[in-house]
Each structure stands twice: as structure tokens, then as C-alpha cells.
C-alpha positions, 0 to 999 in steps of 0.5 A, a space after each residue: 549746181 546752176 550755171 552761170 546761163 541765167 545771168 539776165 533770167 528772173 527765177 521765181 521760187 513759190 512753195 519750193 526750195 533753190 539751192 545755188 552752188 555758184 555765183 550767177 554773176 549779178 544780172 539775175 533776179 531772185 523772187 521767193 515766196 510762200 512759207 515751205 519755199 526757201 533759197 540757200 547760197 552755198 557761195 558767193 552770190 551776186 544778185 541784181 535783186 533778192 525778194 523774199 516774201 510771205 514766210 519764204 527763208 534764204 540763207 548763206 551757208 558756211 563762212 566767209 561768204 557774200 550776198 551782193 545785190 542791188 535790191 533787198 526786199 524781205 517783206 511779211 514774214 520772211 528771213 534771209 539768214 546771213 549765219 557767219 556771212 556778209 551781204 552788200 547792197 549797192 544803192 543807187 547814188 541818193 537812195 543811200 539813207 533808204 538802203 541803210 534804213 531798210 537794212 536796218 530795220 531788217 536786222 532790228 527784226 532778225 535781232 529778237 532781243 538778242 536771240 538773233 532768230 527772227 524774221 527779217 535779217 537774223 543770224 543763226 551763227 549769232 543765235 548759237 554763239 554761247 559766248 553772246 559775243 557777235 552780232 550783225 552789224 551794218 554801216 554806210 560806207 560812206 564817211 563825214 566827207 562823202 567819200 568811201 571807208 573801204 575800196 573792198 569788202 571781203 575782197 568785193 569792191 565797194 563804193 560809197 553808196 554801198 551798205 555794208 553788213 558784218 558778222 563782228 563783234 557787238 560793238 565793233 562800230 566801224 566794222 574792223 573787227 575789233 573793239 577799242 578806243 575808236 567803236 567808244 568814240 563812235 558811241 560816245 558820238 552817237 550818245 551825246 548827239 541822240 543819233 541811232 544805227 549800229 555805227 552810232 552806237 546802237 549795238 542792240 538796234 532799239 532805235 538809241 544809245 544807252 546803257 544797254 549799249 555801253 553794257 554790250 561794248 564793255 562785257 565784248 571790249 573785255 572778253 574779245 579775242 583775237 580780231 577779225 580781218 577788215 572786210 573779211 568775217 571770221 566766225 566768232 564761235 570759235 573764239 573763246 572769252 579769255 578766261 578772266 572773269 568779270 563780277 556777277 554781283 547783282 543790283 541789290 549786291 552792289 547796292 548793299 556793298 555801296 552801303 557797307 562801304 558807306 557804313 564804314 566811312 561813317 564810323 570812320 569818321 566817328 572815330 575821328 571825331 571821337 579821338 578829337 573830342 578826347 584830345 580837347 577834353 584831356 586838354 582843357 583838363 590839363 590847363 585847369 590843373 595847370 
């Protein structure tokens, strides 16, 4: 256990490990470097700055914890595992966009095609979630008019300069803990205006809003269970999909089904035309007899 007497210190971990069981308080800087180096945060942690480099690893364990810092650097094969916890990066005024871009880039690396085990910012909770509903979402806590969307996030005071990362449902664009029409509206806006980023509907972090993102959104909308609380993170590994199962037809199956429907329609139309033709012939025959 490390006491808060470290408040203004700089700690350098090189080819070693550090376990923090209590909060350093916000003024300490932590640098972790080397492929055999690690830092483990067992409680909510406030740091002035956190730097991970040269293959180092850091993790926030437990759930409903927060890592709060004003500067975050994860470089050269290093990784920060948030698990089912959250992250707040308090950017300085005017640097919000670059802070958001940095965190988004790290998440795009950590998502690793949906495996969530890459370098950058990753989530062991999402990696082991067999329902594939959980993910780390990110947004700048700033509305169109510049005001803060939230004043607190998981019990932490935040402002319009804060970049927020939450373990939540895939598709939870506004990080309110549920996938609903508001998230579809944000995704539609992102699609229509060619925008990227989690809050605009880019849920797989590939730099665009596409049919893949809508498929992820639809899947979670159909299978989500209890909502996670606003500003808090509930581990999705404990949530179970609804009993209802969606059809698992492949593209080829759907194509064959469409062809069958088209053929049935043509047959119906042909039968109708044939009946009309027979009626017409019968009418002509009757006139001749008359």
C-alpha cells in the first residue's frame, strides 16, 4: 500500500511492478516503461500524468473504478487495461479535441477487431464477454453549445473539457448506459454528415459510420438487459441476452429466400393472368353463340 505522502512525486517504474491500493491524490506523475513493467490500480486513482511505454502494461482492476488524469501517453506497444472501469482525461481548455483524438486512437488500437486485447487502451472485460455486448465508449463531455453534458461521472466531478471513457453497451453513443432512439439519432447524424468517433456512431473504431456499426447497434438494442446507470459502469459480463434469438440466416440463405418469394409472386401473377385470359376466351365464345 502506498500512502498519499507521494502527492507531488514522480514515480518511475522500469522493468518492475507497482501495485497501488489507494489513491495518490492527483498531483503525482507515474511513468512505467519496459516490457516486464506493470502498474496495477486497485482503487480509483487520480494522477497528474500517466505514461506507459516500451511494452509496459497498466490495469485498473475491480469494477466501478476510475482512472483520472490530466495527461495520458500510451506508446510503443504499451497497453492500459480498463477492464470494466472508466477513464477521465481532464484536458486543458483548447486542447479537448487533441485529447479526444489521442484517446480514440488508443481505443482503435485496443479494440483489435473486436477482440479488445490489443495495445493502446483495451478491456479484459470486453475481451471475455461471451455475449459480445460490452465495449469501451468515449466522448468529449461537451454539448453543441460548449456546456458540459454531465457534471459528475461515476461520482467524479467533470467539466466540458473532460474526455470520458466508459465500459458500456456497444452502441451507447451518449454513454447513458442504454441503447435507444437517442443513440440511433446520433449514429444517423454521424452517417449523414460523414463523421467518425464513438459518439457519432463509429462503434468499431474503424474511422467511419457504416452498416457494420448499425449491425452492432441493432444487435445490442435487441439483446440488452438492465441498463447501466448514468455515469457508472456495470460489468456487462453479468448481463444476459434476452431469450429471444434473432434468425441466423446467412446472406446466401436470405438471397435464396428472396428468390423464392419472387418466384412465388411471379407464379401468382401468372395464375391471375391465365384466369383473366380464360375469362376473356369464355366471353368471346358466349358472344359467338349469341
